[in-house]
C-alpha positions as CSV (number, residue, x, y, z in Angstrom):
1,X,-22.3,9.1,-109.0
2,X,-25.9,8.1,-109.0
3,X,-27.2,4.7,-110.0
4,X,-28.9,6.2,-113.0
5,X,-25.5,7.2,-114.4
6,X,-24.2,3.8,-113.6
7,X,-27.0,2.3,-115.7
8,X,-25.8,4.4,-118.7
9,X,-28.8,6.8,-118.7
10,X,-28.1,10.5,-119.8
11,X,-27.3,12.7,-116.8
12,X,-30.1,15.2,-115.7
13,X,-29.3,18.8,-116.6
14,X,-28.5,20.8,-113.4
15,X,-31.4,23.0,-112.3
16,X,-29.4,26.3,-112.3
17,X,-28.1,25.8,-115.9
18,X,-31.7,25.2,-117.1
19,X,-32.9,28.4,-115.4
20,X,-30.1,30.4,-117.1
21,X,-31.0,29.0,-120.5
22,X,-34.7,29.7,-120.0
23,X,-33.9,33.3,-119.1
24,X,-31.7,33.8,-122.2
25,X,-34.4,32.3,-124.4
26,X,-37.0,34.7,-123.0
27,X,-34.7,37.7,-123.3
28,X,-34.6,37.2,-127.0
29,X,-38.3,37.9,-127.3
30,X,-38.9,41.7,-127.8
31,X,-40.8,43.2,-124.9
32,X,-41.8,46.5,-126.6
33,X,-44.2,46.6,-129.5
34,X,-42.5,47.1,-132.8
35,X,-42.7,50.6,-134.0
36,X,-43.0,49.8,-137.7
37,X,-45.2,46.7,-137.5
38,X,-43.3,45.3,-140.5
39,X,-45.3,42.4,-141.9
40,X,-48.1,42.7,-139.3
41,X,-51.7,42.2,-140.4
42,X,-53.9,45.2,-140.5
43,X,-57.3,45.6,-138.8
44,X,-60.0,43.8,-140.6
45,X,-62.5,46.7,-140.2
46,X,-61.7,50.4,-140.6
47,X,-57.9,49.8,-141.1
48,X,-57.1,53.5,-141.6
49,X,-56.6,56.0,-138.8
50,X,-56.8,59.7,-139.4
51,X,-54.4,61.5,-137.1
52,X,-53.6,65.1,-136.1
53,X,-49.9,65.2,-135.3
54,X,-48.2,67.4,-132.8
55,X,-46.5,69.6,-135.3
56,X,-47.5,73.3,-135.0
57,X,-46.1,74.4,-138.4
58,X,-48.8,76.0,-140.5
59,X,-48.0,74.2,-143.7
60,X,-48.6,70.9,-141.8
61,X,-52.0,71.9,-140.5
62,X,-53.9,68.9,-141.8
63,X,-54.8,65.4,-141.0
64,X,-52.5,62.4,-141.9
65,X,-53.6,58.9,-142.5
66,X,-51.9,55.8,-140.9
67,X,-52.5,52.1,-141.1
68,X,-53.9,50.4,-138.0
69,X,-52.2,47.1,-137.1
70,X,-54.5,44.3,-136.0
71,X,-53.0,44.3,-132.5
72,X,-53.9,47.9,-132.0
73,X,-57.4,47.6,-133.4
74,X,-59.1,47.6,-130.0
75,X,-57.1,50.4,-128.4
76,X,-57.0,52.7,-131.5
77,X,-60.3,54.4,-131.0
78,X,-61.2,58.1,-131.9
79,X,-59.9,60.6,-129.4
80,X,-56.9,58.6,-127.9
81,X,-53.3,59.7,-127.9
82,X,-51.1,57.8,-130.3
83,X,-47.4,57.7,-131.4
84,X,-46.6,57.8,-135.1
85,X,-43.6,58.0,-137.4
86,X,-43.5,61.3,-139.2
87,X,-41.2,62.6,-141.9
88,X,-40.4,59.4,-143.8
89,X,-39.9,60.0,-147.5
90,X,-41.9,58.1,-150.2
91,X,-38.7,56.2,-151.1
92,X,-38.6,54.5,-147.7
93,X,-41.1,51.8,-148.5
94,X,-40.8,48.2,-147.5
95,X,-43.3,45.5,-148.1
96,X,-45.9,48.1,-149.0
97,X,-45.4,50.0,-145.8
98,X,-43.8,53.4,-145.4
99,X,-41.1,53.3,-142.7
100,X,-38.6,55.7,-141.1
101,X,-39.2,59.2,-139.7
102,X,-39.2,60.5,-136.2
103,X,-41.6,59.3,-133.5
104,X,-44.0,62.1,-132.4
105,X,-47.3,62.3,-130.5
106,X,-50.7,62.9,-132.0
107,X,-54.4,62.3,-131.5
108,X,-56.5,59.8,-133.4
109,X,-59.4,61.7,-134.9
110,X,-61.4,59.0,-136.7
111,X,-61.2,55.5,-138.2
112,X,-61.8,55.0,-142.0
113,X,-62.4,52.1,-144.3
114,X,-60.0,53.6,-146.9
115,X,-57.7,56.5,-147.3
116,X,-57.9,59.2,-150.0
117,X,-54.1,59.1,-150.1
118,X,-53.0,56.8,-153.0
119,X,-49.5,56.1,-151.7
120,X,-48.3,53.6,-149.0
121,X,-49.2,54.3,-145.4
122,X,-47.0,54.1,-142.4
123,X,-48.5,52.1,-139.4
124,X,-49.4,53.6,-136.1
125,X,-46.4,53.1,-133.8
126,X,-48.4,52.8,-130.6
127,X,-51.4,53.8,-128.7
128,X,-50.2,55.8,-125.7
129,X,-53.4,55.5,-123.7
130,X,-56.8,54.0,-124.3
131,X,-58.4,57.1,-122.6
132,X,-60.3,59.1,-125.3
133,X,-59.4,62.7,-124.5
134,X,-60.3,64.5,-127.7
135,X,-64.0,64.4,-128.4
136,X,-65.8,65.8,-131.5
137,X,-66.9,68.9,-129.6
138,X,-63.4,69.8,-128.4
139,X,-62.0,69.1,-131.9
140,X,-64.5,71.3,-133.5
141,X,-63.8,74.1,-131.0
142,X,-60.1,73.8,-131.5
143,X,-60.5,74.0,-135.3
144,X,-62.7,77.1,-135.0
145,X,-60.1,78.8,-132.7
146,X,-57.3,77.9,-135.0
147,X,-59.1,79.4,-138.0
148,X,-60.0,82.6,-136.2
149,X,-56.5,83.3,-135.0
150,X,-54.6,82.2,-138.2
151,X,-53.0,79.3,-136.2
152,X,-52.6,75.6,-136.4
153,X,-54.9,72.9,-134.9
154,X,-51.9,71.3,-133.2
155,X,-51.0,74.5,-131.3
156,X,-54.6,74.9,-130.1
157,X,-54.8,71.2,-128.9
158,X,-51.6,71.8,-126.9
159,X,-53.5,74.4,-125.0
160,X,-56.8,72.5,-124.9
161,X,-55.6,69.0,-123.7
162,X,-53.4,68.9,-120.6
163,X,-50.4,66.6,-120.4
164,X,-51.1,63.0,-119.6
165,X,-50.7,61.6,-116.1
166,X,-50.8,57.8,-116.0
167,X,-51.6,57.7,-112.3
168,X,-54.5,60.1,-112.8
169,X,-55.9,58.0,-115.7
170,X,-55.7,54.8,-113.6
171,X,-57.9,56.2,-110.9
172,X,-61.7,56.1,-111.5
173,X,-63.7,59.3,-111.3
174,X,-66.5,59.6,-108.8
175,X,-70.1,58.8,-109.8
176,X,-72.0,61.9,-111.0
177,X,-74.5,63.5,-108.5
178,X,-78.1,64.2,-109.4
179,X,-79.0,67.8,-110.4
180,X,-79.5,70.2,-107.5
181,X,-82.6,72.2,-106.8
182,X,-82.9,75.6,-108.4
183,X,-81.3,78.2,-106.1
184,X,-82.9,81.3,-104.5
185,X,-82.0,84.6,-106.3
186,X,-80.1,85.9,-103.3
187,X,-78.3,89.1,-104.1
188,X,-79.3,88.8,-107.7
189,X,-82.5,90.7,-106.6
190,X,-80.3,93.9,-106.6
191,X,-80.3,93.8,-110.4
192,X,-83.3,94.6,-112.5
193,X,-83.0,91.5,-114.7
194,X,-81.1,89.3,-112.3
195,X,-83.9,87.0,-111.1
196,X,-85.2,86.6,-114.6
197,X,-81.8,85.5,-115.8
198,X,-81.5,82.8,-113.2
199,X,-85.1,81.6,-113.9
200,X,-84.3,81.3,-117.6
201,X,-81.2,79.2,-116.8
202,X,-83.1,76.9,-114.5
203,X,-85.8,76.3,-117.1
204,X,-83.2,75.3,-119.7
205,X,-83.0,78.6,-121.6
206,X,-79.9,80.1,-123.2
207,X,-79.9,83.8,-122.2
208,X,-76.9,85.9,-123.1
209,X,-76.0,88.8,-120.9
210,X,-73.4,91.4,-120.1
211,X,-73.4,91.9,-116.3
212,X,-72.1,95.1,-114.7
213,X,-71.6,93.8,-111.1
214,X,-72.0,96.0,-108.1
215,X,-68.9,96.7,-105.9
216,X,-68.5,94.4,-103.0
217,X,-67.8,90.8,-102.1
218,X,-71.0,89.2,-103.5
219,X,-70.0,88.7,-107.2
220,X,-68.5,85.2,-106.5
221,X,-71.7,84.0,-104.8
222,X,-73.8,85.4,-107.7
223,X,-71.8,83.5,-110.2
224,X,-72.2,80.3,-108.1
225,X,-76.0,80.8,-108.1
226,X,-76.0,81.2,-111.9
227,X,-74.0,77.9,-112.1
228,X,-76.5,76.2,-109.7
229,X,-79.4,77.3,-111.8
230,X,-77.8,75.8,-114.9
231,X,-77.0,72.5,-113.1
232,X,-80.7,72.4,-111.9
233,X,-81.7,72.2,-115.6
234,X,-79.5,69.1,-116.1
235,X,-76.8,70.9,-118.0
236,X,-73.2,71.9,-117.4
237,X,-71.5,75.2,-116.6
238,X,-68.1,76.7,-117.2
239,X,-66.6,79.7,-115.4
240,X,-63.3,81.3,-116.4
241,X,-61.6,83.9,-114.1
242,X,-58.3,85.8,-114.6
243,X,-56.2,84.4,-111.7
244,X,-55.9,81.8,-108.9
245,X,-57.2,84.2,-106.2
246,X,-60.5,84.8,-108.1
247,X,-60.7,81.1,-108.8
248,X,-60.4,80.3,-105.1
249,X,-63.2,82.8,-104.3
250,X,-65.6,81.2,-106.8
251,X,-64.5,77.7,-105.7
252,X,-65.5,78.5,-102.1
253,X,-68.8,80.1,-103.3
254,X,-69.6,77.0,-105.4
255,X,-68.9,74.7,-102.5
256,X,-71.2,76.8,-100.3
257,X,-74.1,76.9,-102.8
258,X,-73.8,73.4,-104.3
259,X,-72.0,71.4,-101.7
260,X,-69.0,69.1,-102.2
261,X,-68.4,67.0,-105.4
262,X,-70.4,69.0,-107.9
263,X,-67.6,71.1,-109.5
264,X,-64.0,70.9,-110.5
265,X,-61.2,73.5,-110.0
266,X,-58.7,73.8,-112.9
267,X,-55.8,76.0,-112.0
268,X,-52.0,75.7,-112.3
269,X,-51.6,75.8,-108.6
270,X,-53.1,72.3,-108.2
271,X,-50.2,70.6,-110.0
272,X,-50.2,68.6,-113.2
273,X,-51.5,65.3,-111.7
274,X,-54.3,66.7,-109.7
275,X,-55.3,69.1,-112.4
276,X,-55.4,66.3,-115.0
277,X,-57.5,64.1,-112.6
278,X,-60.0,67.0,-112.3
279,X,-60.0,67.5,-116.1
280,X,-60.7,63.7,-116.6
281,X,-63.6,63.9,-114.1
282,X,-65.1,66.7,-116.3
283,X,-64.5,64.8,-119.5
284,X,-66.0,61.6,-118.1
285,X,-69.1,63.5,-116.9
286,X,-68.4,62.9,-113.2
287,X,-68.8,66.7,-112.6
288,X,-70.8,69.1,-114.6
289,X,-69.4,72.5,-113.4
290,X,-65.9,73.9,-113.9
291,X,-64.2,77.0,-112.6
292,X,-60.6,77.8,-113.6
293,X,-58.2,80.2,-115.1
294,X,-57.4,80.8,-118.8
295,X,-56.7,77.2,-119.8
296,X,-60.1,76.2,-118.5
297,X,-61.8,77.9,-121.5
298,X,-61.3,74.5,-123.4
299,X,-62.7,72.3,-120.5
300,X,-64.7,69.5,-122.1
301,X,-67.9,70.1,-120.1
302,X,-70.7,67.8,-121.1
303,X,-73.9,69.4,-122.4
304,X,-72.6,72.9,-121.8
305,X,-75.5,75.2,-120.7
306,X,-73.7,78.3,-119.5
307,X,-70.3,79.9,-120.2
308,X,-69.1,82.6,-117.8
309,X,-66.1,84.9,-118.0
310,X,-65.3,87.3,-115.2
311,X,-63.3,90.5,-115.7
312,X,-62.7,90.0,-119.4
313,X,-60.5,93.2,-119.5
314,X,-57.8,91.5,-117.4
315,X,-54.6,90.8,-119.5
316,X,-54.4,87.3,-118.0
317,X,-57.2,86.1,-120.2
318,X,-55.0,86.6,-123.3
319,X,-53.0,83.4,-124.0
320,X,-49.3,84.1,-124.6
321,X,-48.7,80.9,-126.6
322,X,-49.6,80.4,-130.2
323,X,-52.0,81.2,-131.6
324,X,-52.6,83.5,-128.6
325,X,-56.4,83.3,-128.3
326,X,-58.4,85.3,-125.8
327,X,-60.7,83.5,-123.3
328,X,-63.6,85.9,-124.1
329,X,-63.5,85.1,-127.8
330,X,-63.2,81.3,-127.1
331,X,-66.2,81.3,-124.9
332,X,-68.2,83.4,-127.4
333,X,-67.4,80.7,-130.0
334,X,-68.5,78.0,-127.6
335,X,-71.8,79.8,-126.8
336,X,-72.5,80.1,-130.6
337,X,-71.5,76.5,-131.4
338,X,-73.2,74.9,-128.4
339,X,-76.2,77.3,-128.4
340,X,-75.7,77.8,-124.6
341,X,-76.2,80.7,-122.3
342,X,-73.4,83.3,-121.9
343,X,-72.5,85.7,-119.1
344,X,-69.8,88.3,-119.2
345,X,-69.4,89.9,-115.8
346,X,-67.2,92.6,-114.3
347,X,-67.4,95.5,-112.0
348,X,-66.1,97.6,-114.9
349,X,-67.0,97.3,-118.6
350,X,-64.8,96.8,-121.7
351,X,-65.5,98.1,-125.1
352,X,-66.0,94.6,-126.4
353,X,-68.7,94.0,-123.8
354,X,-70.4,97.3,-124.8
355,X,-70.3,96.1,-128.4
356,X,-72.1,92.8,-127.5
357,X,-74.9,94.8,-126.0
358,X,-75.1,97.4,-128.8
359,X,-75.2,94.7,-131.5
360,X,-78.1,93.1,-129.7
361,X,-76.3,89.8,-129.2
362,X,-76.4,90.1,-125.4
363,X,-78.7,91.9,-123.0
364,X,-77.4,94.2,-120.2
365,X,-77.8,93.3,-116.5
366,X,-77.2,96.2,-114.1
367,X,-78.5,97.8,-111.0
368,X,-80.3,101.1,-110.6
369,X,-78.6,104.2,-109.5
370,X,-79.9,103.9,-105.9
371,X,-78.4,100.5,-105.5
372,X,-75.1,101.8,-107.0
373,X,-75.0,104.7,-104.5
374,X,-75.5,102.4,-101.6
375,X,-72.8,99.9,-102.7
376,X,-70.1,102.2,-104.1
377,X,-67.8,104.3,-101.9
378,X,-67.4,108.1,-102.0
379,X,-65.0,109.2,-104.8
380,X,-62.9,112.3,-104.3
381,X,-60.3,113.7,-106.7
382,X,-57.0,115.6,-106.5
383,X,-56.0,117.3,-109.7
384,X,-53.1,119.4,-110.8
385,X,-54.6,122.6,-109.5
386,X,-55.0,121.2,-106.0
387,X,-51.5,119.8,-106.1
388,X,-50.0,123.1,-107.1
389,X,-51.7,124.9,-104.2
390,X,-50.9,122.1,-101.7
391,X,-47.7,122.7,-99.8
392,X,-47.7,119.2,-98.4
393,X,-48.0,117.6,-101.8
394,X,-44.9,119.4,-103.0
395,X,-42.8,118.3,-100.1
396,X,-44.2,114.8,-99.4
397,X,-45.5,111.8,-101.2
398,X,-49.3,112.5,-100.7
399,X,-51.5,115.6,-100.9
400,X,-53.3,116.8,-97.8
401,X,-56.6,115.3,-98.8
402,X,-55.0,111.9,-99.1
403,X,-53.3,112.2,-95.7
404,X,-56.7,113.2,-94.2
405,X,-58.4,110.2,-95.8
406,X,-55.7,107.8,-94.5
407,X,-56.0,109.2,-90.9
408,X,-59.8,108.9,-90.8
409,X,-59.8,105.5,-92.5
410,X,-57.3,104.0,-90.0
411,X,-59.7,104.7,-87.2
412,X,-62.0,102.0,-88.4
413,X,-60.1,99.6,-90.6
414,X,-57.3,99.0,-93.2
415,X,-56.5,101.5,-95.9
416,X,-55.5,100.5,-99.4
417,X,-52.9,102.4,-101.4
418,X,-52.6,101.6,-105.1
419,X,-49.3,102.6,-106.7
420,X,-49.0,101.9,-110.5
421,X,-45.3,101.0,-110.2
422,X,-43.5,98.3,-108.4
423,X,-40.1,98.4,-106.7
424,X,-38.3,101.2,-104.9
425,X,-37.6,104.1,-107.3
426,X,-38.2,103.1,-110.9
427,X,-37.2,106.5,-112.3
428,X,-35.0,109.3,-110.9
429,X,-34.8,113.0,-111.9
430,X,-32.9,116.1,-110.9
431,X,-34.4,117.6,-107.7
432,X,-33.9,121.2,-108.9
433,X,-34.9,121.2,-112.6
434,X,-36.7,117.7,-112.9
435,X,-34.4,116.6,-115.8
436,X,-34.5,112.8,-116.0
437,X,-31.2,111.2,-114.7
438,X,-29.6,109.3,-117.6
439,X,-26.4,107.3,-118.1
440,X,-23.5,109.1,-119.7
441,X,-22.5,106.1,-121.7
442,X,-25.8,104.8,-123.2
443,X,-28.4,107.4,-122.1
444,X,-30.3,104.8,-120.2
445,X,-32.3,105.6,-117.1
446,X,-30.4,105.7,-113.8
447,X,-31.8,103.6,-110.9
448,X,-31.1,103.2,-107.2
449,X,-32.3,99.7,-106.3
450,X,-32.5,98.8,-102.7
451,X,-31.3,102.4,-101.9
452,X,-27.8,101.4,-103.2
453,X,-25.5,103.5,-105.4
454,X,-26.7,104.7,-108.8
455,X,-26.4,102.4,-111.8
456,X,-27.8,102.4,-115.3
457,X,-30.9,100.3,-116.0
458,X,-29.7,99.5,-119.5
459,X,-26.0,98.9,-119.4
460,X,-25.5,98.3,-115.6
461,X,-22.6,100.8,-115.3
462,X,-22.4,102.7,-112.0
463,X,-22.8,106.5,-111.8
464,X,-21.5,107.5,-108.3
465,X,-20.5,111.1,-109.5
466,X,-23.6,111.9,-111.4
467,X,-24.5,115.6,-112.0
468,X,-27.4,117.1,-113.9
469,X,-26.5,118.1,-117.5
470,X,-28.9,121.0,-117.3
471,X,-28.2,122.8,-114.0
472,X,-25.2,121.0,-112.5
473,X,-27.1,119.8,-109.4
474,X,-26.1,116.4,-107.9
475,X,-29.3,115.9,-105.9
476,X,-32.0,113.4,-107.1
477,X,-35.7,112.9,-106.5
478,X,-38.1,110.1,-107.5
479,X,-39.9,111.0,-110.7
480,X,-42.2,108.0,-110.3
481,X,-42.2,106.5,-106.9
482,X,-42.6,102.7,-106.6
483,X,-44.7,100.7,-104.2
484,X,-41.9,99.9,-101.8
485,X,-40.8,103.5,-101.5
486,X,-44.4,104.6,-100.9
487,X,-44.7,101.9,-98.1
488,X,-41.5,103.3,-96.5
489,X,-42.8,106.9,-96.5
490,X,-46.2,105.9,-95.2
491,X,-44.5,103.8,-92.5
492,X,-42.5,106.8,-91.3
493,X,-45.6,109.0,-91.3
494,X,-47.7,106.4,-89.4
495,X,-45.1,104.6,-87.2
496,X,-47.7,102.9,-85.0
497,X,-49.6,101.3,-88.0
498,X,-48.4,98.1,-89.7
499,X,-47.6,98.5,-93.4
500,X,-48.0,95.6,-95.8
501,X,-47.1,95.4,-99.5
502,X,-48.6,93.3,-102.3
503,X,-47.1,93.1,-105.7
504,X,-45.6,90.8,-108.3
505,X,-43.0,89.2,-106.1
506,X,-45.4,88.6,-103.2
507,X,-49.2,88.9,-103.7
508,X,-51.4,88.8,-100.6
509,X,-54.7,87.0,-100.9
510,X,-56.4,88.8,-98.0
511,X,-55.7,91.0,-95.0
512,X,-57.6,91.2,-91.6
513,X,-60.0,94.0,-90.9
514,X,-57.7,95.7,-88.3
515,X,-56.2,99.1,-89.0
516,X,-53.2,98.8,-91.4
517,X,-51.8,100.3,-94.5
518,X,-51.8,98.0,-97.6
519,X,-49.6,99.2,-100.5
520,X,-50.3,97.4,-103.7
521,X,-49.7,97.5,-107.4
522,X,-52.7,97.4,-109.7
523,X,-54.2,93.9,-109.9
524,X,-52.5,92.6,-106.7
525,X,-54.9,94.2,-104.2
526,X,-55.8,91.7,-101.4
527,X,-59.3,91.4,-100.1
528,X,-59.9,93.0,-96.7
529,X,-62.1,91.4,-94.1
530,X,-65.2,93.6,-94.0
531,X,-63.8,95.9,-96.7
532,X,-61.3,98.7,-96.7
533,X,-62.2,101.9,-94.8
534,X,-60.5,104.0,-97.5
535,X,-58.3,103.7,-100.6
536,X,-55.8,106.0,-102.3
537,X,-55.2,105.7,-106.1
538,X,-51.9,107.4,-106.7
539,X,-50.1,108.6,-109.8
540,X,-53.2,108.4,-112.1
541,X,-51.3,110.1,-114.8
542,X,-48.9,107.2,-115.0
543,X,-51.7,104.9,-116.3
544,X,-53.6,107.5,-118.3
545,X,-50.5,108.6,-120.1
546,X,-49.5,105.3,-121.5
547,X,-49.3,105.3,-125.4
548,X,-52.0,102.7,-125.8
549,X,-55.5,102.8,-127.3
550,X,-56.8,101.1,-124.1
551,X,-55.1,103.4,-121.6
552,X,-58.2,105.1,-120.4
553,X,-60.3,101.9,-120.3
554,X,-57.5,100.1,-118.4
555,X,-57.0,102.8,-115.9
556,X,-60.7,103.0,-115.1
557,X,-60.8,99.2,-114.8
558,X,-57.9,99.2,-112.3
559,X,-59.4,102.0,-110.3
560,X,-62.9,100.4,-110.1
561,X,-61.4,97.0,-109.2
562,X,-59.6,98.6,-106.3
563,X,-62.5,100.8,-105.2
564,X,-64.8,97.8,-105.3
565,X,-62.9,96.5,-102.3
566,X,-63.8,99.6,-100.2
567,X,-66.9,99.8,-98.0
568,X,-69.9,101.5,-99.4
569,X,-70.6,105.2,-98.8
570,X,-73.2,104.5,-96.1
571,X,-70.4,102.7,-94.1
572,X,-68.0,105.6,-94.6
573,X,-65.9,104.2,-97.4
574,X,-63.9,106.8,-99.2
575,X,-61.6,106.7,-102.3
576,X,-59.2,109.5,-103.2
577,X,-57.8,109.4,-106.8
578,X,-54.8,111.6,-107.7
579,X,-55.7,112.5,-111.3
580,X,-57.1,115.4,-113.3
581,X,-60.8,115.4,-112.5
582,X,-61.8,116.7,-116.0
583,X,-60.6,113.6,-117.7
584,X,-63.2,111.1,-119.0
585,X,-62.1,108.0,-117.0
586,X,-61.9,110.1,-113.8
587,X,-65.4,111.4,-114.4
588,X,-66.6,107.9,-115.0
589,X,-65.1,106.7,-111.7
590,X,-66.7,109.6,-109.8
591,X,-70.1,108.8,-111.2
592,X,-69.4,105.0,-111.0
593,X,-70.5,104.7,-114.7
594,X,-68.1,102.3,-116.5
595,X,-70.8,101.3,-118.9
596,X,-71.2,104.9,-120.1
597,X,-67.5,105.2,-120.5
598,X,-67.3,102.0,-122.6
599,X,-70.2,103.2,-124.8
600,X,-68.5,106.5,-125.6
601,X,-65.2,104.7,-126.3
602,X,-67.0,102.4,-128.6
603,X,-68.6,105.3,-130.5
604,X,-65.2,106.9,-131.0
605,X,-63.6,103.7,-132.2
606,X,-66.4,103.2,-134.7
607,X,-65.6,106.6,-136.2
608,X,-61.9,105.9,-136.3
609,X,-62.3,102.3,-137.5
610,X,-60.5,100.7,-134.6
611,X,-61.2,97.4,-132.8
612,X,-63.5,95.9,-131.8
613,X,-65.6,97.6,-134.5
614,X,-63.0,96.4,-137.1
615,X,-60.8,93.3,-137.1
616,X,-57.1,93.8,-137.0
617,X,-53.9,91.7,-137.2
618,X,-50.3,92.6,-136.3
619,X,-47.4,91.4,-138.5
620,X,-44.0,91.8,-136.9
621,X,-40.5,90.8,-138.0
622,X,-37.3,92.2,-139.6
623,X,-38.1,95.1,-141.9
624,X,-37.4,93.3,-145.1
625,X,-39.3,90.2,-144.0
626,X,-42.4,92.2,-143.1
627,X,-42.3,94.1,-146.4
628,X,-41.9,90.8,-148.4
629,X,-44.7,89.1,-146.5
630,X,-47.2,91.8,-147.0
631,X,-46.4,92.1,-150.7
632,X,-47.0,88.4,-151.2
633,X,-50.0,87.9,-149.0
634,X,-53.3,87.8,-150.8
635,X,-55.1,90.1,-148.4
636,X,-58.8,90.9,-148.8
637,X,-59.7,93.8,-151.1
638,X,-61.0,95.9,-148.3
639,X,-57.8,95.4,-146.1
640,X,-55.9,98.5,-145.0
641,X,-52.2,98.4,-144.1
642,X,-51.1,100.7,-141.3
643,X,-47.3,101.1,-141.2
644,X,-44.8,99.4,-140.9
645,X,-43.3,101.3,-138.0
646,X,-40.2,100.3,-136.0
647,X,-40.6,98.6,-132.6
648,X,-38.5,99.6,-129.6
649,X,-35.3,97.6,-129.4
650,X,-35.2,95.2,-126.5
651,X,-32.0,95.6,-124.5
652,X,-30.0,92.4,-123.8
653,X,-30.7,91.1,-120.3
654,X,-33.8,93.2,-119.9
655,X,-37.4,92.1,-119.3
656,X,-39.2,90.7,-122.3
657,X,-42.9,90.2,-123.0
658,X,-44.4,87.5,-125.2
659,X,-44.0,88.6,-128.8
660,X,-41.1,91.0,-128.2
661,X,-38.3,90.9,-130.8
662,X,-35.0,89.2,-130.0
663,X,-32.8,91.4,-127.8
664,X,-30.8,94.0,-129.8
665,X,-32.6,93.4,-133.1
666,X,-34.6,96.1,-134.9
667,X,-38.0,94.8,-135.9
668,X,-41.0,96.5,-137.6
669,X,-44.7,96.1,-137.1
670,X,-47.5,96.6,-139.5
671,X,-51.2,96.6,-138.7
672,X,-53.7,95.1,-141.2
673,X,-57.3,96.3,-140.7
674,X,-60.5,95.1,-142.3
675,X,-64.1,96.1,-141.7
676,X,-66.7,93.8,-140.0
677,X,-67.4,90.7,-141.9
678,X,-63.9,90.3,-143.4
679,X,-62.1,89.0,-140.3
680,X,-62.3,85.3,-141.4
681,X,-60.9,86.2,-144.8
682,X,-58.1,88.2,-143.3
683,X,-57.1,85.3,-141.0
684,X,-57.2,82.8,-143.8
685,X,-55.1,85.0,-146.1
686,X,-52.4,85.6,-143.4
687,X,-52.3,81.9,-142.5
688,X,-52.0,80.8,-146.2
689,X,-49.3,83.3,-146.8
690,X,-47.2,82.2,-143.8
691,X,-47.8,78.6,-144.6
692,X,-46.6,79.1,-148.2
693,X,-43.4,80.8,-147.0
694,X,-42.7,78.0,-144.5
695,X,-43.3,75.3,-147.2
696,X,-40.8,77.1,-149.5
697,X,-38.2,77.2,-146.8
698,X,-38.6,80.8,-145.8
699,X,-37.2,80.9,-142.3
700,X,-37.6,84.6,-141.7
701,X,-39.2,85.1,-138.3
702,X,-42.4,86.8,-139.3
703,X,-45.0,86.7,-136.5
704,X,-48.7,87.1,-136.8
705,X,-51.2,88.0,-134.1
706,X,-54.8,88.4,-134.8
707,X,-56.7,90.8,-132.6
708,X,-53.7,92.0,-130.6
709,X,-54.7,93.3,-127.1
710,X,-52.6,96.4,-127.4
711,X,-52.0,98.4,-130.6
712,X,-50.4,101.5,-129.2
C-alpha cells in the first residue's frame, strides 16, 4: 500500500481500466455520417440539390430535389456522385424532413436557392466522391441521346460514366502537354480532298466528311494524322472503333505520330481501374485525344474539335443495353451540338454514310480510280454455272479456281479463307437427295459436333440410326461447312502448310508473312505481315441469302474488309469470291465500288420508305401487350404501323441475342414508321406511352427499340 493511501487520499485509477473506459466512450460516437441528417442545419447558400437518380424506369425520368446538410455543403458540388434516400412516402415526415426509402446512387446536377416542390425534402445521404464526373456538356449529350432513343437519362448515364475506382481518383493525372505541330499529309495525298481536310482541321475549322478509305494498312495512320491536325489547333479529338484490335492499331499509330502521353485508350481490355484512370485524365484535361471502342462515344473530351468513327457498319457499334444507341448517331449528335468536325471512315460504305453525303451534311473523301486499281487486289468470281461444270467443286470443298489461287498464293505468303459459319458442321443434309437432316421428335436440325454421333440441335436427343425420310439413305453431307471443317479439309489437301483458325472462341490479331492457310469467320480476320497473297471468300450465298434488309450491304462490307487485307494487284494479290457474279454486291466488289452500291441501295430505300430515309421503331412483346400498347400510344398522325408479326420462338438453352423474347414464349413485333422530320415526335410518343403504362402498374414486358439495326 502506498503512502498516499495511508494518508487517506483517493486511490489512483489503474491505467488499464482508464484505457478501457476511454475506448467505450469513443465507441458510442457514430463514425459514419447519419443518412437522414435529422435535425442537422442546412447549407446557408443554395440549400437545394437537384439530383438525377439511378433509376432507369421511364416514368421516373426526371430530376428530384434534396436538401443539402451544412456538413456536405463543400463536397456537394454539381457533377459529383451522391447517395440519396428514394421511395419514401409523403407521410414519412419528421421535423419537416422526409425520411425513409432505399439508398440509391445518383448524380448532383445543380444547386438551387429554392425548390419548385412544395412538400418537405429529404436530405442528401452522402457525397460518394468530391470528383465532379458529370459536366454540363456530358449531361446535355446524355439528355439528347435519351430523347432520340425513347429512353431514360439514368440509363444513358450508366453507359456514359464508368464505375468509380477510389484508387484511380486518388492518383493525380499528368500535366497536359502543349499542342503538337501540324502533321504532314502523308498518305492522305492519295485522296483528292485529303490534304485540304487536314489543313482545315489544323486551322481550327469544322469540316464534315465521309471517307472511303483505300484498302491496305494505312487507315490507322491516316486517322492519327487527322487527330494530330486537330490537336495542333488546340482542340481535342475522339476516335471510336468497333473492337479492341482496331483500337490497338490506332493506339500504335497515335503513339507513332504524336508521341507518348497525348492520348488515352478506352477499351474493356484495360480493366476497370486503368480505364477509369484514363477516363479521369480525359475529363481533367490532361489528355485531349481519345481512341476507344463503343463506350468511348461519351468520353468527356474538352473542347472537342473532331469526332471520328471507323467502320460504322460493324454491329459492335450498336449498344446492346438500354436505350441501345448507335455510336454513329451519338457522334453525329456531338458534332451538331459542339459544332466540331466529323469524319466517318470505312473501306466500305453504309447507306447511312451515303445519305450524309447526298443530303449535303458531309462531303465525300475518296481516291481516283487509278489509286483504287493500284491498291485493290484482283477480284475473281465463281458462280453457279462454273460450279456446275466443275467436277472438283462437286466432290471437294473448293472449286478448281480456288485451289489454283491457294497454290499460287502459298508460294509468296499466307492465304486467307473466309467462311461465313463457325464450328465444324453447322447443318447436315442427305448426301443423295440433299434433304435437310432433322430430328424425329422435334424436327430440329441434326448436328455432329466434334465429329461425334448425331444429336438434335434443339432438344439434344441422339439420332444414331438416322435415315432420310425422302430416299431412305443413311449417308450425310455438310450442307453448310463451318470454319473448322474447312480448316481440316485444307490441311489434308496441303499437308506441308500450317493451318490456323480465327473465330469467336479464339481470334488472332496478326499472323506472320510466311506461307500458311488462315481460316477465319467474317470479322475475325487477322492482319498478315506484308498482306495476304490471296483470299478465298466462300459460301457467299450464305450471307446474301439472309432475310435482312441489310444482307447485301453487310455481305459487301465483310468481303471488302477481308479483301482489304490482301496485297494490291501490282503485287499479285488475288481474291476469289464464290458467289453469283450477276448479283449487285458481287459486281460492286469486282469493281471495288462500295460507294456506288450504297447510293443505289439508298435510292431503292427512298422509294420503299425504309430507313435511313425514314425513321422506324420496333415494338415487341406478347401479342396482347403489343396490341394494347399501340392502341393507347398517341402516335404522330403520319405514323404507319407494319405488323404485328410473330417472332421466332427461342428454344430453351439455345443462344440468345439482346432483345430476344424469353425462351419458349411467343412474342410479336410491330414496326412503326414515320417520314423524315417526325422521328422526335415518334420517340416522344413511344416514351410517354410506355411511361404511362409503367406508372399505372402495367408490368407487361413491352420493349421499344428506335432505329433497330435489323428489320428483316
